[in-house]
DORO-420266 format. One record per residue (C-alpha): x, y, z; residue in one letter. Coordinates in steps of 0.5 Angstrom, whole numbers, plus 500, padded with zeros to 3 digits. Example, Ala and Ser with C-alpha at 12.3 -4.5 7.8 and 13.67 -1.06 7.14 Angstrom:
BEGIN
{east = 525	north = 491	up = 516	residu = a}
{east = 527	north = 498	up = 514	residu = s}
% end
This chain:
BEGIN
{east = 209	north = 671	up = 693	residu = m}
{east = 205	north = 675	up = 688	residu = e}
{east = 198	north = 678	up = 688	residu = h}
{east = 193	north = 674	up = 684	residu = l}
{east = 192	north = 679	up = 679	residu = y}
{east = 199	north = 679	up = 677	residu = k}
{east = 200	north = 672	up = 678	residu = k}
{east = 203	north = 669	up = 671	residu = q}
{east = 197	north = 664	up = 669	residu = i}
{east = 198	north = 657	up = 665	residu = s}
{east = 193	north = 655	up = 660	residu = n}
{east = 196	north = 648	up = 659	residu = a}
{east = 189	north = 645	up = 658	residu = f}
{east = 186	north = 650	up = 653	residu = v}
{east = 193	north = 651	up = 649	residu = d}
{east = 193	north = 643	up = 649	residu = t}
{east = 186	north = 641	up = 647	residu = f}
{east = 181	north = 644	up = 641	residu = p}
{east = 175	north = 648	up = 644	residu = g}
{east = 170	north = 652	up = 642	residu = d}
{east = 173	north = 659	up = 643	residu = v}
{east = 167	north = 663	up = 640	residu = s}
{east = 165	north = 666	up = 647	residu = m}
{east = 158	north = 664	up = 646	residu = n}
{east = 154	north = 663	up = 652	residu = n}
{east = 148	north = 660	up = 649	residu = a}
{east = 147	north = 653	up = 651	residu = r}
{east = 149	north = 647	up = 646	residu = r}
{east = 152	north = 641	up = 645	residu = q}
{east = 159	north = 641	up = 643	residu = t}
{east = 162	north = 635	up = 639	residu = p}
{east = 169	north = 635	up = 638	residu = g}
{east = 171	north = 640	up = 643	residu = f}
{east = 174	north = 639	up = 650	residu = l}
{east = 172	north = 646	up = 653	residu = y}
{east = 168	north = 652	up = 651	residu = c}
{east = 172	north = 659	up = 652	residu = s}
{east = 167	north = 663	up = 657	residu = v}
{east = 168	north = 669	up = 661	residu = l}
{east = 165	north = 670	up = 668	residu = p}
{east = 159	north = 674	up = 669	residu = t}
{east = 160	north = 680	up = 673	residu = p}
{east = 157	north = 681	up = 680	residu = v}
{east = 154	north = 688	up = 683	residu = q}
{east = 158	north = 688	up = 690	residu = k}
{east = 163	north = 683	up = 691	residu = p}
{east = 165	north = 682	up = 699	residu = r}
{east = 171	north = 677	up = 701	residu = l}
{east = 168	north = 673	up = 706	residu = l}
{east = 174	north = 668	up = 707	residu = a}
{east = 181	north = 667	up = 705	residu = w}
{east = 185	north = 660	up = 706	residu = s}
{east = 192	north = 663	up = 708	residu = e}
{east = 194	north = 655	up = 707	residu = d}
{east = 192	north = 654	up = 700	residu = v}
{east = 194	north = 661	up = 699	residu = a}
{east = 201	north = 659	up = 701	residu = t}
{east = 201	north = 653	up = 697	residu = i}
{east = 199	north = 657	up = 691	residu = l}
{east = 205	north = 663	up = 693	residu = d}
{east = 199	north = 668	up = 693	residu = l}
{east = 199	north = 675	up = 697	residu = e}
{east = 193	north = 676	up = 702	residu = s}
{east = 188	north = 679	up = 697	residu = p}
{east = 187	north = 686	up = 695	residu = n}
{east = 181	north = 689	up = 692	residu = e}
{east = 184	north = 687	up = 685	residu = g}
{east = 184	north = 680	up = 687	residu = d}
{east = 177	north = 680	up = 690	residu = v}
{east = 175	north = 683	up = 683	residu = q}
{east = 178	north = 676	up = 680	residu = i}
{east = 175	north = 672	up = 686	residu = l}
{east = 168	north = 675	up = 684	residu = a}
{east = 169	north = 674	up = 677	residu = g}
{east = 168	north = 681	up = 675	residu = n}
{east = 175	north = 681	up = 672	residu = v}
{east = 180	north = 676	up = 669	residu = v}
{east = 188	north = 678	up = 669	residu = s}
{east = 191	north = 678	up = 662	residu = p}
{east = 194	north = 671	up = 662	residu = t}
{east = 188	north = 668	up = 664	residu = m}
{east = 184	north = 664	up = 659	residu = k}
{east = 177	north = 662	up = 662	residu = p}
{east = 174	north = 656	up = 660	residu = y}
{east = 168	north = 651	up = 662	residu = a}
{east = 170	north = 644	up = 661	residu = s}
{east = 165	north = 639	up = 657	residu = c}
{east = 164	north = 632	up = 660	residu = y}
{east = 158	north = 627	up = 661	residu = a}
{east = 156	north = 622	up = 666	residu = g}
{east = 152	north = 617	up = 669	residu = h}
{east = 147	north = 620	up = 674	residu = q}
{east = 144	north = 615	up = 679	residu = f}
{east = 145	north = 610	up = 675	residu = g}
{east = 143	north = 612	up = 668	residu = n}
{east = 146	north = 615	up = 662	residu = w}
{east = 145	north = 623	up = 662	residu = a}
{east = 149	north = 625	up = 656	residu = g}
{east = 153	north = 631	up = 655	residu = q}
{east = 153	north = 635	up = 662	residu = l}
{east = 159	north = 640	up = 663	residu = g}
{east = 161	north = 645	up = 667	residu = d}
{east = 154	north = 649	up = 668	residu = g}
{east = 156	north = 653	up = 674	residu = r}
{east = 164	north = 652	up = 674	residu = a}
{east = 169	north = 657	up = 670	residu = i}
{east = 176	north = 655	up = 670	residu = s}
{east = 181	north = 661	up = 670	residu = l}
{east = 187	north = 656	up = 668	residu = g}
{east = 193	north = 654	up = 672	residu = f}
{east = 197	north = 657	up = 678	residu = c}
{east = 204	north = 655	up = 679	residu = q}
{east = 205	north = 653	up = 687	residu = g}
{east = 211	north = 654	up = 691	residu = k}
{east = 213	north = 647	up = 690	residu = d}
{east = 213	north = 648	up = 682	residu = g}
{east = 207	north = 644	up = 681	residu = s}
{east = 201	north = 647	up = 677	residu = e}
{east = 194	north = 648	up = 681	residu = y}
{east = 188	north = 649	up = 677	residu = e}
{east = 183	north = 655	up = 679	residu = m}
{east = 176	north = 654	up = 678	residu = q}
{east = 170	north = 659	up = 680	residu = l}
{east = 164	north = 656	up = 682	residu = k}
{east = 158	north = 660	up = 681	residu = g}
{east = 161	north = 665	up = 677	residu = a}
{east = 155	north = 665	up = 671	residu = g}
{east = 152	north = 661	up = 666	residu = p}
{east = 156	north = 657	up = 661	residu = t}
{east = 154	north = 653	up = 655	residu = p}
{east = 153	north = 647	up = 659	residu = y}
{east = 149	north = 651	up = 664	residu = s}
{east = 142	north = 648	up = 661	residu = r}
{east = 136	north = 651	up = 664	residu = n}
{east = 140	north = 654	up = 670	residu = a}
{east = 143	north = 661	up = 671	residu = d}
{east = 150	north = 658	up = 673	residu = g}
{east = 150	north = 662	up = 680	residu = r}
{east = 151	north = 659	up = 687	residu = a}
{east = 148	north = 661	up = 693	residu = v}
{east = 151	north = 663	up = 700	residu = l}
{east = 148	north = 656	up = 703	residu = r}
{east = 152	north = 652	up = 698	residu = s}
{east = 158	north = 656	up = 697	residu = s}
{east = 159	north = 656	up = 705	residu = v}
{east = 158	north = 648	up = 705	residu = r}
{east = 163	north = 647	up = 699	residu = e}
{east = 169	north = 652	up = 702	residu = y}
{east = 168	north = 649	up = 709	residu = l}
{east = 168	north = 642	up = 708	residu = m}
{east = 173	north = 642	up = 702	residu = s}
{east = 178	north = 645	up = 707	residu = e}
{east = 175	north = 640	up = 713	residu = a}
{east = 176	north = 634	up = 709	residu = m}
{east = 184	north = 636	up = 707	residu = h}
{east = 185	north = 637	up = 715	residu = y}
{east = 182	north = 630	up = 716	residu = l}
{east = 187	north = 627	up = 711	residu = g}
{east = 182	north = 625	up = 706	residu = v}
{east = 184	north = 626	up = 698	residu = p}
{east = 180	north = 633	up = 696	residu = t}
{east = 180	north = 639	up = 692	residu = t}
{east = 181	north = 645	up = 696	residu = r}
{east = 178	north = 652	up = 697	residu = a}
{east = 182	north = 659	up = 696	residu = l}
{east = 176	north = 664	up = 697	residu = s}
{east = 169	north = 665	up = 699	residu = l}
{east = 166	north = 672	up = 696	residu = v}
{east = 159	north = 674	up = 697	residu = s}
{east = 156	north = 677	up = 690	residu = t}
{east = 151	north = 682	up = 693	residu = g}
{east = 146	north = 679	up = 688	residu = d}
{east = 140	north = 675	up = 690	residu = d}
{east = 139	north = 668	up = 686	residu = v}
{east = 133	north = 664	up = 686	residu = l}
{east = 133	north = 657	up = 688	residu = r}
{east = 127	north = 652	up = 689	residu = d}
{east = 131	north = 649	up = 695	residu = m}
{east = 126	north = 643	up = 696	residu = f}
{east = 124	north = 642	up = 689	residu = y}
{east = 117	north = 643	up = 691	residu = n}
{east = 115	north = 649	up = 686	residu = g}
{east = 116	north = 655	up = 691	residu = h}
{east = 123	north = 658	up = 690	residu = p}
{east = 125	north = 663	up = 694	residu = e}
{east = 131	north = 669	up = 693	residu = y}
{east = 137	north = 667	up = 697	residu = e}
{east = 144	north = 671	up = 697	residu = q}
{east = 149	north = 669	up = 692	residu = g}
{east = 156	north = 667	up = 693	residu = a}
{east = 162	north = 664	up = 689	residu = i}
{east = 168	north = 659	up = 691	residu = v}
{east = 174	north = 659	up = 688	residu = l}
{east = 176	north = 652	up = 689	residu = r}
{east = 183	north = 649	up = 687	residu = v}
{east = 186	north = 642	up = 685	residu = a}
{east = 192	north = 639	up = 681	residu = p}
{east = 186	north = 638	up = 676	residu = l}
{east = 179	north = 638	up = 675	residu = f}
{east = 178	north = 632	up = 670	residu = v}
{east = 173	north = 627	up = 671	residu = r}
{east = 171	north = 620	up = 669	residu = f}
{east = 165	north = 624	up = 665	residu = g}
{east = 171	north = 627	up = 661	residu = n}
{east = 173	north = 620	up = 658	residu = f}
{east = 166	north = 618	up = 658	residu = e}
{east = 164	north = 624	up = 653	residu = m}
{east = 169	north = 622	up = 648	residu = l}
{east = 168	north = 615	up = 648	residu = a}
{east = 160	north = 616	up = 647	residu = e}
{east = 162	north = 621	up = 641	residu = r}
{east = 167	north = 615	up = 639	residu = n}
{east = 173	north = 621	up = 639	residu = n}
{east = 179	north = 616	up = 639	residu = l}
{east = 184	north = 622	up = 637	residu = v}
{east = 182	north = 626	up = 643	residu = l}
{east = 181	north = 621	up = 648	residu = s}
{east = 188	north = 618	up = 647	residu = k}
{east = 191	north = 625	up = 647	residu = q}
{east = 187	north = 626	up = 654	residu = l}
{east = 190	north = 620	up = 657	residu = c}
{east = 197	north = 621	up = 655	residu = d}
{east = 196	north = 628	up = 657	residu = w}
{east = 194	north = 626	up = 664	residu = v}
{east = 199	north = 621	up = 665	residu = i}
{east = 205	north = 625	up = 663	residu = e}
{east = 203	north = 631	up = 668	residu = r}
{east = 199	north = 627	up = 673	residu = y}
{east = 202	north = 620	up = 673	residu = y}
{east = 209	north = 620	up = 671	residu = p}
{east = 211	north = 614	up = 674	residu = e}
{east = 207	north = 610	up = 668	residu = i}
{east = 211	north = 608	up = 663	residu = v}
{east = 212	north = 603	up = 658	residu = g}
{east = 207	north = 599	up = 654	residu = e}
{east = 199	north = 598	up = 657	residu = d}
{east = 199	north = 606	up = 659	residu = r}
{east = 192	north = 606	up = 659	residu = v}
{east = 191	north = 600	up = 663	residu = v}
{east = 196	north = 602	up = 668	residu = k}
{east = 192	north = 609	up = 668	residu = l}
{east = 186	north = 605	up = 670	residu = f}
{east = 189	north = 601	up = 675	residu = q}
{east = 192	north = 607	up = 678	residu = a}
{east = 186	north = 611	up = 678	residu = v}
{east = 182	north = 605	up = 681	residu = a}
{east = 187	north = 605	up = 687	residu = e}
{east = 186	north = 612	up = 688	residu = r}
{east = 179	north = 612	up = 688	residu = t}
{east = 179	north = 606	up = 693	residu = a}
{east = 183	north = 610	up = 698	residu = d}
{east = 179	north = 616	up = 697	residu = m}
{east = 172	north = 612	up = 699	residu = v}
{east = 176	north = 609	up = 705	residu = i}
{east = 178	north = 615	up = 707	residu = g}
{east = 170	north = 617	up = 707	residu = w}
{east = 168	north = 611	up = 711	residu = l}
{east = 174	north = 612	up = 716	residu = r}
{east = 171	north = 619	up = 718	residu = v}
{east = 164	north = 617	up = 717	residu = g}
{east = 163	north = 622	up = 711	residu = f}
{east = 157	north = 621	up = 705	residu = v}
{east = 158	north = 624	up = 699	residu = h}
{east = 151	north = 624	up = 697	residu = g}
{east = 152	north = 624	up = 689	residu = v}
{east = 157	north = 619	up = 687	residu = m}
{east = 155	north = 620	up = 679	residu = n}
{east = 161	north = 619	up = 674	residu = t}
{east = 161	north = 626	up = 673	residu = d}
{east = 163	north = 627	up = 680	residu = n}
{east = 169	north = 622	up = 680	residu = m}
{east = 176	north = 625	up = 680	residu = s}
{east = 181	north = 622	up = 675	residu = i}
{east = 186	north = 624	up = 681	residu = l}
{east = 182	north = 620	up = 686	residu = g}
{east = 180	north = 627	up = 690	residu = l}
{east = 173	north = 628	up = 693	residu = t}
{east = 170	north = 633	up = 688	residu = i}
{east = 163	north = 637	up = 688	residu = d}
{east = 161	north = 638	up = 695	residu = y}
{east = 153	north = 638	up = 694	residu = g}
{east = 148	north = 634	up = 699	residu = p}
{east = 154	north = 631	up = 703	residu = y}
{east = 154	north = 629	up = 710	residu = s}
{east = 158	north = 626	up = 716	residu = f}
{east = 154	north = 621	up = 719	residu = m}
{east = 151	north = 622	up = 726	residu = d}
{east = 148	north = 616	up = 729	residu = d}
{east = 151	north = 610	up = 725	residu = y}
{east = 147	north = 607	up = 719	residu = d}
{east = 149	north = 604	up = 713	residu = a}
{east = 143	north = 606	up = 709	residu = r}
{east = 144	north = 613	up = 711	residu = f}
{east = 144	north = 618	up = 705	residu = t}
{east = 143	north = 626	up = 706	residu = p}
{east = 141	north = 627	up = 699	residu = n}
{east = 133	north = 628	up = 698	residu = t}
{east = 134	north = 626	up = 691	residu = t}
{east = 137	north = 619	up = 693	residu = d}
{east = 131	north = 617	up = 696	residu = l}
{east = 128	north = 612	up = 696	residu = p}
{east = 133	north = 608	up = 693	residu = g}
{east = 139	north = 610	up = 697	residu = r}
{east = 144	north = 609	up = 692	residu = r}
{east = 149	north = 613	up = 695	residu = y}
{east = 148	north = 611	up = 702	residu = a}
{east = 154	north = 611	up = 707	residu = f}
{east = 154	north = 603	up = 706	residu = g}
{east = 154	north = 603	up = 698	residu = n}
{east = 159	north = 608	up = 697	residu = q}
{east = 165	north = 602	up = 696	residu = a}
{east = 160	north = 598	up = 691	residu = s}
{east = 158	north = 605	up = 687	residu = v}
{east = 166	north = 607	up = 686	residu = a}
{east = 167	north = 600	up = 683	residu = y}
{east = 161	north = 601	up = 679	residu = w}
{east = 163	north = 608	up = 677	residu = n}
{east = 170	north = 605	up = 675	residu = l}
{east = 167	north = 600	up = 670	residu = g}
{east = 164	north = 606	up = 667	residu = k}
{east = 171	north = 609	up = 666	residu = l}
{east = 173	north = 602	up = 664	residu = a}
{east = 168	north = 602	up = 658	residu = n}
{east = 170	north = 609	up = 656	residu = a}
{east = 178	north = 607	up = 656	residu = f}
{east = 176	north = 600	up = 652	residu = a}
{east = 177	north = 603	up = 645	residu = f}
{east = 184	north = 605	up = 647	residu = l}
{east = 186	north = 598	up = 649	residu = v}
{east = 187	north = 593	up = 644	residu = p}
{east = 186	north = 587	up = 649	residu = d}
{east = 180	north = 589	up = 654	residu = t}
{east = 181	north = 583	up = 658	residu = d}
{east = 187	north = 587	up = 662	residu = k}
{east = 182	north = 592	up = 664	residu = l}
{east = 177	north = 587	up = 666	residu = v}
{east = 183	north = 584	up = 670	residu = e}
{east = 184	north = 590	up = 674	residu = v}
{east = 176	north = 591	up = 675	residu = l}
{east = 176	north = 583	up = 678	residu = n}
{east = 182	north = 585	up = 682	residu = n}
{east = 179	north = 591	up = 685	residu = y}
{east = 175	north = 588	up = 691	residu = q}
{east = 181	north = 584	up = 693	residu = g}
{east = 185	north = 591	up = 693	residu = l}
{east = 179	north = 595	up = 696	residu = y}
{east = 178	north = 590	up = 702	residu = e}
{east = 185	north = 589	up = 704	residu = g}
{east = 186	north = 597	up = 704	residu = k}
{east = 179	north = 597	up = 708	residu = y}
{east = 181	north = 592	up = 713	residu = y}
{east = 187	north = 595	up = 714	residu = s}
{east = 184	north = 602	up = 716	residu = m}
{east = 179	north = 599	up = 720	residu = m}
{east = 185	north = 595	up = 724	residu = a}
{east = 188	north = 602	up = 725	residu = n}
{east = 181	north = 605	up = 728	residu = k}
{east = 181	north = 600	up = 733	residu = l}
{east = 188	north = 600	up = 735	residu = g}
{east = 190	north = 593	up = 733	residu = f}
{east = 198	north = 592	up = 732	residu = d}
{east = 197	north = 589	up = 725	residu = v}
{east = 191	north = 586	up = 721	residu = l}
{east = 191	north = 579	up = 722	residu = r}
{east = 188	north = 573	up = 718	residu = e}
{east = 182	north = 572	up = 723	residu = e}
{east = 181	north = 580	up = 724	residu = d}
{east = 176	north = 581	up = 718	residu = p}
{east = 171	north = 577	up = 721	residu = v}
{east = 171	north = 580	up = 727	residu = w}
{east = 171	north = 587	up = 724	residu = i}
{east = 165	north = 585	up = 721	residu = d}
{east = 162	north = 583	up = 727	residu = s}
{east = 164	north = 589	up = 730	residu = f}
{east = 161	north = 593	up = 725	residu = e}
{east = 154	north = 589	up = 725	residu = e}
{east = 154	north = 591	up = 733	residu = m}
{east = 154	north = 599	up = 730	residu = l}
{east = 149	north = 598	up = 725	residu = r}
{east = 144	north = 595	up = 731	residu = i}
{east = 146	north = 600	up = 736	residu = l}
{east = 147	north = 606	up = 732	residu = k}
{east = 151	north = 610	up = 736	residu = p}
{east = 154	north = 617	up = 734	residu = d}
{east = 160	north = 614	up = 730	residu = m}
{east = 165	north = 620	up = 732	residu = t}
{east = 163	north = 620	up = 739	residu = i}
{east = 163	north = 612	up = 740	residu = f}
{east = 170	north = 611	up = 737	residu = y}
{east = 173	north = 617	up = 741	residu = q}
{east = 170	north = 613	up = 747	residu = l}
{east = 173	north = 607	up = 745	residu = l}
{east = 180	north = 610	up = 745	residu = i}
{east = 180	north = 610	up = 752	residu = d}
{east = 176	north = 604	up = 754	residu = l}
{east = 178	north = 601	up = 761	residu = p}
{east = 182	north = 595	up = 761	residu = e}
{east = 177	north = 592	up = 765	residu = k}
{east = 170	north = 593	up = 762	residu = i}
{east = 166	north = 591	up = 768	residu = g}
{east = 159	north = 589	up = 767	residu = t}
{east = 154	north = 590	up = 762	residu = a}
{east = 150	north = 596	up = 765	residu = a}
{east = 157	north = 599	up = 767	residu = e}
{east = 159	north = 599	up = 760	residu = l}
{east = 153	north = 602	up = 757	residu = k}
{east = 154	north = 608	up = 762	residu = q}
{east = 161	north = 609	up = 759	residu = y}
{east = 158	north = 610	up = 752	residu = f}
{east = 152	north = 613	up = 754	residu = q}
{east = 153	north = 620	up = 751	residu = e}
{east = 154	north = 616	up = 744	residu = s}
{east = 147	north = 613	up = 744	residu = f}
{east = 141	north = 616	up = 741	residu = y}
{east = 136	north = 611	up = 743	residu = t}
{east = 137	north = 605	up = 748	residu = e}
{east = 142	north = 600	up = 747	residu = p}
{east = 142	north = 593	up = 747	residu = d}
{east = 146	north = 592	up = 753	residu = e}
{east = 148	north = 585	up = 752	residu = a}
{east = 150	north = 586	up = 745	residu = l}
{east = 155	north = 592	up = 747	residu = l}
{east = 158	north = 588	up = 753	residu = h}
{east = 159	north = 581	up = 749	residu = a}
{east = 162	north = 585	up = 743	residu = t}
{east = 167	north = 590	up = 747	residu = l}
{east = 169	north = 584	up = 751	residu = k}
{east = 171	north = 580	up = 745	residu = a}
{east = 175	north = 587	up = 743	residu = y}
{east = 178	north = 587	up = 749	residu = a}
{east = 181	north = 580	up = 749	residu = e}
{east = 183	north = 582	up = 742	residu = r}
{east = 187	north = 588	up = 744	residu = i}
{east = 190	north = 584	up = 750	residu = k}
{east = 194	north = 580	up = 744	residu = t}
{east = 197	north = 586	up = 741	residu = n}
{east = 205	north = 586	up = 740	residu = t}
{east = 205	north = 593	up = 740	residu = c}
{east = 205	north = 598	up = 746	residu = s}
{east = 199	north = 601	up = 749	residu = k}
{east = 201	north = 608	up = 747	residu = e}
{east = 202	north = 605	up = 740	residu = i}
{east = 195	north = 602	up = 740	residu = s}
{east = 192	north = 609	up = 742	residu = k}
{east = 196	north = 613	up = 738	residu = n}
{east = 193	north = 609	up = 732	residu = k}
{east = 186	north = 610	up = 734	residu = m}
{east = 188	north = 618	up = 735	residu = q}
{east = 190	north = 619	up = 728	residu = v}
{east = 185	north = 615	up = 725	residu = s}
{east = 179	north = 617	up = 729	residu = n}
{east = 177	north = 625	up = 728	residu = p}
{east = 174	north = 628	up = 735	residu = r}
{east = 171	north = 634	up = 731	residu = f}
{east = 167	north = 633	up = 725	residu = i}
{east = 163	north = 639	up = 721	residu = l}
{east = 156	north = 636	up = 722	residu = r}
{east = 150	north = 639	up = 718	residu = n}
{east = 147	north = 642	up = 724	residu = y}
{east = 153	north = 646	up = 725	residu = m}
{east = 154	north = 648	up = 718	residu = l}
{east = 146	north = 650	up = 718	residu = h}
{east = 147	north = 655	up = 724	residu = e}
{east = 153	north = 658	up = 721	residu = a}
{east = 150	north = 659	up = 715	residu = i}
{east = 144	north = 662	up = 718	residu = e}
{east = 148	north = 667	up = 722	residu = k}
{east = 152	north = 669	up = 716	residu = l}
{east = 146	north = 671	up = 712	residu = e}
{east = 145	north = 676	up = 717	residu = k}
{east = 152	north = 679	up = 717	residu = g}
{east = 155	north = 675	up = 723	residu = d}
{east = 161	north = 671	up = 721	residu = d}
{east = 163	north = 669	up = 728	residu = s}
{east = 161	north = 662	up = 728	residu = l}
{east = 163	north = 661	up = 721	residu = f}
{east = 170	north = 663	up = 723	residu = k}
{east = 170	north = 658	up = 729	residu = k}
{east = 168	north = 652	up = 725	residu = l}
{east = 173	north = 654	up = 720	residu = e}
{east = 179	north = 654	up = 725	residu = e}
{east = 176	north = 648	up = 729	residu = f}
{east = 176	north = 644	up = 722	residu = c}
{east = 184	north = 645	up = 722	residu = k}
{east = 185	north = 641	up = 728	residu = h}
{east = 180	north = 635	up = 728	residu = p}
{east = 184	north = 630	up = 732	residu = y}
{east = 185	north = 635	up = 738	residu = t}
{east = 180	north = 637	up = 743	residu = n}
{east = 180	north = 644	up = 740	residu = k}
{east = 173	north = 644	up = 738	residu = g}
{east = 170	north = 640	up = 744	residu = d}
{east = 165	north = 645	up = 745	residu = a}
{east = 162	north = 641	up = 739	residu = y}
{east = 164	north = 634	up = 742	residu = f}
{east = 156	north = 632	up = 743	residu = i}
{east = 151	north = 629	up = 739	residu = k}
{east = 146	north = 632	up = 734	residu = r}
{east = 141	north = 636	up = 738	residu = p}
{east = 134	north = 633	up = 737	residu = d}
{east = 131	north = 639	up = 733	residu = w}
{east = 136	north = 638	up = 728	residu = a}
{east = 134	north = 631	up = 726	residu = a}
{east = 129	north = 632	up = 721	residu = q}
{east = 130	north = 640	up = 720	residu = k}
{east = 131	north = 641	up = 713	residu = a}
{east = 139	north = 643	up = 711	residu = g}
{east = 141	north = 639	up = 718	residu = c}
{east = 138	north = 632	up = 716	residu = s}
{east = 137	north = 632	up = 709	residu = m}
{east = 139	north = 636	up = 703	residu = l}
{east = 137	north = 637	up = 696	residu = s}
{east = 142	north = 637	up = 690	residu = c}
{east = 142	north = 645	up = 690	residu = s}
{east = 145	north = 645	up = 697	residu = s}
% end
């Protein structure tokens, strides 16, 4: 293991592709380039708030010393680092937004991990880049805590995600209009170092297609395939890449739905080419079950990115990626075929996931219809999703009367439930479970590994952030530890419904894109 400041860093991206190496931070269009070389902007008083030993182990890194902290804060780059900001475009809320790029993220290069693989390291909040537009390139403590904790929480939930190595406070205040109401306030600044095999997005390919850059688009496709999809060989490599990305995207979204996660900003520039959850902004776990729930104030009133729309938005986004790939493919009907087959692919994966959540032995032909009716019950009753599924794991074989069943699930309800609907649905569920060909232990185990007991709710994050802003990291550390054990009772102090005070409180219910 080595310290970060001594680690040999690979610059595979910048050494492969053309970039603007002028080190000019002026905001501008950068046609013909996939990145701009840029240095992080130093901060006054960096202080390490959090360090993920698990991620450090993957990267084969020693616990940080002062030299490492200076790198994590963006004050220093090591001799082998060639920092850069990536150029990409995207569709935001369904509309073409043109060139976007890394406006507050600066990649330091690739660190070789213990397994021999390379991992891209990216500082988020380390200062302006040519893609910052009118922004300052900084991040506040509030948003940085949310990114650090949730990326790690999602990993332990088993959902494909980027990771976080460190959280550093900068000692500099950052001006933010949290509510977009014309009343900005200064907040504490912070920087997250996030980690992934690669941070390339759908938007990287969209930018090249928009600029009709056939050479660079083909080069980027080939590079991604060779490094990250080595199983793709032979003819139709781009079509096979699109198929693989579609499958990974489906797995990612199904992971979100399994645990009740809502991303909040599923723009194409926030979609990973590796099918990873990326860019944690106004996200939230669902409390009461509501397919129309969106945590993003910018997403109202259309609710484009609501919980129940995430699968269809993923399909729409894949359509935009297909458009970006189209001029690389002689027979575009093959891309269309992948898209046309996506719904069947997705539904097969989705209903299999739901069968496991419900403890079914296998997914039978008639089960999807029953699962749909079960979810309709959830939409009507709106119980706390996490608590309801946990109680379902230990549902007695004899479910009793409607009143008794209501009492059993009482701690999951935010409002008075329809007893008759609950009883009829759960009675049918009990009958289906009786037909399982597997043992009760196997059925229960399927449910236990599919349904988290601890989720990182927004009100918990809000409380931890408020304490941390005052210098108290006790709750932050507790949540960090609980996140590592979401399927156990370790975090049972928080196995409770969202408190009433958090239902409408800013930062607990709805968040802005600056979150």
